[in-house]
TIBALO-357141 format. One record per residue (C-alpha): x, y, z; residue in three letters. Coordinates in steps of 0.02 Angstrom, whole numbers, plus 50000, padded with zeros to 5 digits. Example, Ala and Ser with C-alpha at 12.3 -4.5 7.8 and 13.67 -1.06 7.14 Angstrom:
<pts>
506154977550390Ala 506844994750357Ser 
</pts>
This chain:
<pts>
571575460752891Met 571695470253055Ala 570585483852982Thr 569255471152931Ala 569285463353104Lys 569125480453182Ser 567625484653074Gln 566835467953115Met 567085471053301Asn 566305488253286Asp 564785481053199Arg 564665467153329Arg 564725479953470Gln 563355490353388Leu 562265474953366Thr 562535469653547Val 562135487253606Ala 560525487353505Ala 559955470853580Phe 560405477853752Ala 559275492653721Gly 560595506053686Asp 560095515853531Tyr 561335530053548Arg 562615533453413Gly 562525528253230Pro 561415513553177Pro 562225496553151Pro 562785494152972Ala 562395475552963Asp 560525476652996Arg 559085479452876Asp 558385496152937Leu 557035507852875Ile 557575525952860Glu 556575542152879Ala 557065560352870Thr 556455572952999Phe 556605591252946Val 556275606453055Thr 556085624653012Ser 557275637053095Ile 556005650653056Lys 554595641553146Glu 555535634853296Tyr 556975646953319Gly 558265633153341Phe 559045619153240Tyr 558535600953262Ala 560315595853304Thr 560415609253440Gln 558895602253526Phe 558985583553508Thr 560625575753455Thr 561385572753627His 559925577153738Asp 559385565453879Ser 557565567253824Glu 558065561353651Met 558895546053728Asp 557205542053807Ala 556365543453636Val 557665531853559Arg 557435519153697Gln 555535519453700Arg 555295517953512His 556865507653477Gln 557555519453346Val 559225527453305Trp 559185546353284Ile 560715554953213Val 561145571653134Ala 561165572052944Asp 562785582052943Gly 563505599052986Pro 562875606152821Glu 561065601752868Ser 560815606553052Pro 558925606253033Asn 558875588052973Val 558845572153077Leu 558945554353012Lys 557905541053099Ile 558215522353079Phe 557175507553139Ser 556725489653097Glu 554875493553119Ser 553775505553021Val 552635507153173Thr 554105512053285Asn 554715524353154Leu 553025532853142Gln 552855533653332Ala 554585541453347Ala 554165554753217Ile 552545558753309Tyr 553505560453474Thr 554815571553392Leu 553465583053324Asn 552725583853499Gln 554415587853577Arg 554755602053455Phe 553015608953480His 553285608853669Asp 554955617553650Ala 554175631253544Arg 552785633653671Leu 554055634953810Ser 555025648153714Arg 553525658553659Asp 552235656853797Leu 553075654053964Leu 553315672154009Thr 553035680654174Ser 551275687754189Val 550985702854301Ile 549225709654322Ile 548325720954447Pro 546915713554552Gln 545425724954525Lys 544185723254666Ser 542325725954637Ser 542485740354762Arg 543655750154647Val 542705764354561Thr 543165778654446Asp 543575789954593Asp 544695777054680Thr 546495782554692Arg 548085772254712Ile 549405779954824Arg 551085778754734Val 552415785754850Tyr 554315783754842Pro 554955768154930Asp 553205762154973Gln 552155747954905Arg 550655755054807Pro 549065755054911Arg 547255760554893Ile 547115777954970Ser 545485774855064Lys 544785761655182His 543325751855111Phe 541855747755223Thr 540725738855100Glu 541035720255063Pro 541905714654905Asp 540825706654771Asn 541905691054756Met 541185683954593Pro 541455700754507Lys 543265701854567Thr 543565683754514Val 542825687354341Ala 544035701854317Ala 545525690854365Leu 544915676654256Leu 544775688354108His 546625692754127Glu 547245675054156Leu 546135666054029Arg 547385667053883Pro 548755659053988His 547795644854071Leu 547785631853932Gln 549465636053855Thr 550415635154019Ala 549625618354058Ser 550165611653888Lys 551945616653927Cys 551885608254097Leu 551265592054020Lys 552855591053917Ser 554005591254069Ser 554865575254120Asn 555415582754286Ser 554555584154454Glu 553265598354455Ile 552815608654608Arg 551465622154605Met 551055634554744Arg 550175651054776Val 551365661954876Ser 550825677354971Phe 552015690854913Ala 552445709354918Leu 552785720154766Leu 554495728054789Asp 554305746454827Asp 555835752954737Asn 555025753554565Ile 553455764054582Phe 553525781954640Gly 555335785554598Lys 554895803854576Gly 553665813854677Gln 552245806554778Ala 550695804154673Asp 548895798154677Leu 548355789454516Val 546725781954460Asn 546535763354427Trp 546765764054239Asp 548395773754257Asp 549015761454388Tyr 548585746554277Ala 549505754854131Ala 551055757254241Gln 551005738854293Val 550885733454111Lys 552325744854062Leu 553475739054200Tyr 553035720654176Ser 553485721353991His 555155728954039Gln 555455715454170Gly 555545728654305Gly 554305722354434Leu 554905710454569His 553965701554707Phe 554625695854874Ser 553865680254953Thr 554865680755115Arg 554505692955254Phe 555605698955395Arg 554575698955555Glu 554375680255583Phe 553395682555747Arg 551935688355641Leu 551775670655575Ser 551155664055743Asn 549915678255756Tyr 549175673855585Ile 549105655355628Ile 548165658255790Asn 546935670355711Arg 546615658955560Met 546235644655680Leu 544955655655769Glu 543915660055614Tyr 542125654155636Asp 541085665655525Gly 539735659255409Ala 540695663555250Asp 542455660955316Asp 543595646455275Leu 544075637455434Arg 545665627655465Leu 545405609955527Asp 546315608555693Arg 546395589655677Lys 547425591455517Ser 548745603055594Val 550525596755580Lys 552285604055591Arg 553705598555476Thr 555525602855447His 556445603655280Thr 558335604155271Leu 559265612255125Tyr 561155611055096Leu 561705622154951Thr 563385618854868Met 564575629954771Gly 564065622454603Asp 562245627954631Asp 561705610354675Arg 560645608054829Glu 560255593454942Leu 558445593955004Lys 557675583055139Val 555805585455167Glu 555015579555330Asn 556765579555402Trp 557055571155569Ala 558595564555656Ser 558405546555598Asp 558885535255454Glu 557305539455357Ser 558145555855306Ala 559335546255193Leu 557935538855088Ser 557065555855070Arg 558615565555019Ala 558565573354844Lys 559975581754750Leu 559635594554614Gly 559935612454560Leu 559545625654691Ser 558525635754563Ser 557075627254471Pro 556465630254293Val 554915641154301Ser 553435635754194Tyr 552075646654270Ile 552425663554350Asp 550845673654371Trp 551075688654487Lys 549575698554547Val 549695715754627Thr 548335718954755Ala 548445737154815Pro 546825734854912Glu 547595720855018Met 549025718755141Ile 549835705555029Phe 550015702854842Asp 550125684954777Trp 551005674154650Arg 550465657654569Leu 552015648354513His 552435630954451Ala 554225625054433Glu 555085609254376Thr 556485601254476Trp 557705588354409Lys 558525576954536Tyr 560005565354527Glu 560675551554638Ser 561445557454800Val 563315553154819Pro 563735541854965Lys 564925554455043Glu 563515567355047Leu 562365554755132Leu 563735551755260Arg 563785570455292Leu 561895570455313Leu 562055556855445Glu 563095568655552Thr 561745582255555Leu 560425582055691Lys 558845592255717Leu 558505601355879Arg 556675606355873Asp 556405623455950Gly 554515621955960Cys 553735616856124Asn 552005610856173Glu 551355628756185Asp 549975628956053Glu 550045647856038Thr 551825646955970Asn 551745634755826Phe 553335641255744Leu 554955644555836Gln 556755644355774Pro 557545627055781Ser 559355621455762Ala 560405610755646Val 561735602255751Val 563355596855664Val 564015582155765Thr 565675580355671Lys 566925592755600Asp 566275596555423Pro 567965601755355Arg 568345583655312Tyr 566945582855185Trp 567355585655002Ser 565745595154959His 565805613854976Asp 564235618155074Ile 564095636955070Tyr 562335638555143Arg 561275628555265Thr 559415632255272Arg 558085625255387Leu 556235628055352Lys 555005624755494Thr 553215623755429Ser 551465624255502Phe 550255615255385Ile 548375613855402Ala 546935609455286Glu 545405620355259Phe 543785611855308Gln 542675606055164Asp 544015611255040Ser 545435602454946Pro 546635616554991Tyr 547995618855120Val 548825633455208Leu 550685632255246Glu 551615645355347Ile 553465642855377Gly 554985651455449Ile 556675650155363Asn 558355650555450Gln 559975652255351Glu 561775649855405Trp 563405652655312Glu 564125635855265Gly 563885622955402Leu 564255635455539Asn 562565632555623Thr 563215636655797Arg 563315654855745Ala 561755665955741Pro 560745664655580Glu 561255675955437Asn 559415677255393Lys 557775672555473Ile 556135676055386Asn 554425668655355Trp 553285664555209Gln 551485659355179Met 550835647755042Glu 549165640954984Phe 548995625354877Tyr 547945610254835Gly 548365595054940Lys 548135584954780His 549275595554670Trp 550935586454695Asp 550255569354650Ser 549075575454512Ala 550405585854424Met 551685571754423Asn 550555557654362Gln 551245550954196Val 550175543354059Asn 550925526254019Pro 550485527753833Val 551375543653782Asp 552445546253939Gln 551785563953961Arg 551075571654117Lys 549245566954135Asp 548185580954209Phe 546555572254166Gly 545245577054038Glu 544975595754044Gly 546345597154177Leu 545125590154306Lys 546515582054408Asn 547195599354451Ile 545715611154444Trp 544445600154530Val 542555601454533Gly 540975594654453Ser 540775608154321Asp 541395602454148Pro 541975620254108Asp 543825622554149Leu 543685641254173Glu 542265639454299Lys 543275626754399Arg 544805637954394Phe 543675652354447Gly 543105642054597Asn 544925640154648Phe 545185658954632Leu 543665662454740Glu 544285650954878Val 545995659054877Phe 545305676754877Leu 544255672355030Lys 545865667255118Val 546705683255058Gln 545275693555130His 545365684355296Gln 547235687355310Val 546975705455263Asn 545625708155395Ser 546625700455536Leu 548135710755484Gln 547035726255499Asp 546445719955669Asp 548245718255724Glu 548615735955667Ala 547095741955766Asp 547695731955917Asp 549415739755904Glu 548645757055891Ala 547575753556046Glu 549085747056141Asn 550095762356093Glu 548655773556150Ala 548515764056315Glu 550405765156341Asn 550365783856306Glu 548915786056429Ala 549845776056561Glu 551425786156532Asn 550455802456546Glu 549625796556707Ala 551325791556778Glu 552065808256728Asn 550615817556808Glu 550815807356967Ala 552675811056969Asp 552345829656944Asp 551085829757086Glu 552315820757200Ala 553685833257157Glu 552485847857190Asp 552015840557359Glu 553845838057403Ala 554245855957357Glu 552775862357461Asp 553345852357612Glu 555125858657594Gln 554495876657582Ala 553495874757745Glu 
</pts>
C-alpha cells in the first residue's frame, strides 16, 4: 500500500511540475503523450546526443519553450533522445530546434578557428622585402612614399576573409550569451619569426611563413602596450586631423569612462562598466568568467604599419551577483586621476578600499581599473576607444600597480545592441537580413558592406601609422637638437677652460 501511495505521489508531483512549467526529468506516466525519437550521428557531429543535451541549460530552455520532455533513451544508445509532448506542433518545433542546436554545435567545432592572414598593401611589389630579424616584429624594409590604393588593399583582405564571414556569423547567431565584438590594435609577438639568422624575405615567403605558423598555433598577438603616455599623444593627434580624406573625431562626442574588474580565485570576475562611486554601480555589476568564449578571432599581420590588428567577437555568460560581493563593492571608491587639462585625457586613477577587505569571503586575487577615452568619428557609425589599464595584486590598491599598460580599439557604436537583439520567434540572435544590423550600409551585397567597414578601419590604421612616424621624426629632431645643444655647451666649456689656462699662464 505504501508503495502504491509513493508511486501516486511521484506521479502527482510530476503532473504539478508540468503544469508549473518544469519539463525536466522523465515525463509523467499518467498523461497521454506523443512520443518521438531523435537520433544523431557520431560520425557527423563528433559527439553523442546525450553528451550535448541531457542536462544542458540550453536544453532546459528548449523543454520550457516547446513544453516537451527530452530524456536519454538509455546508456546503450547514447546517440538517441526521446521526446514527449501533448502536442504534435510542439513536438515538431522541438525537433526543429534540436536539429538547429546540433548544427550550431558542429559549426562551432569545425569553423570557429583562429584566422591569421598577412595584410598585403597595394604598395607591395615583387621586389618588396620583409625584414625578419631575431626578437623583432617583422617590418617592411623600405619606407613607402606613394599613397596606398585603399580599394585594392581592401579587396585583398576581403578575398582572404570571405570564406569566414558567413559561417562565423551563423555561429554567433546560435549563442544565447552576451556578445561583444571589437577591432583591437595589436602587435605580433616577435619571438616566433627570425629565430635563426637575420633575413630579408619576399612577400610570398612571408605569407607562407604566416600560414605555417598559424596552422601550428604558434603566432600570438598582444593588444596591450607598455608605454601608456603614448595614448595621450595619439588622442591629441587624432583630434587634430583635418585632411580632406581623413576621418575626424567629433570633439562633442568625447567622453571618459572607468571600468572596474575584480577577479576571483575561481576564474570568476566582477565587472562594473561606467563605474562611479555611487549606488548605480550595484545595478551595473555583472559576474561571469574572466575569460570569454571566442567565436571570431581574425588576426591580421601588417608589416607595413606600426600596428597589426585583430577582429574578435566573444560571448560572456553572467550570473546573479551575491549580496556579500555587492557589499564589498560598496566599500570601493574611485579617485579619478584625470584633471581638466584637455591635453592629458588619460591619467592613472585609484581604487580606494574604505574597509579592511580581509573580512570578505571572496578571494579577490586581482583588481583592475580601465580608464577609457571614447570618441565617435564624424559622419561614421564607428568609435575609437583608447584606454589605460592598472592592475593590483588582490585588493592591495595602496601599493604601486603590478602592471600599467594601454590599448586601442575600434568598433561600431551600434554593435553591442545589434549583436544582442533576439528574434522572438526562434529565440536566436537577429542580425537582420543579410547581416545589415551589423555591417551597415545601403548596398544589398554583404561583402561590399563589409568591405566598406574594412576601408574605414584601414584609414584609421593609416592615420595612426602616420602620426606614429611623425612622433618618431619628432623624437629624432629632439635628439639632434639635444646633441647640438650639448656640443655647443661642451665647446663653450672648452673655450672657458682655455681662457682660464691662458690667464693663469700670464
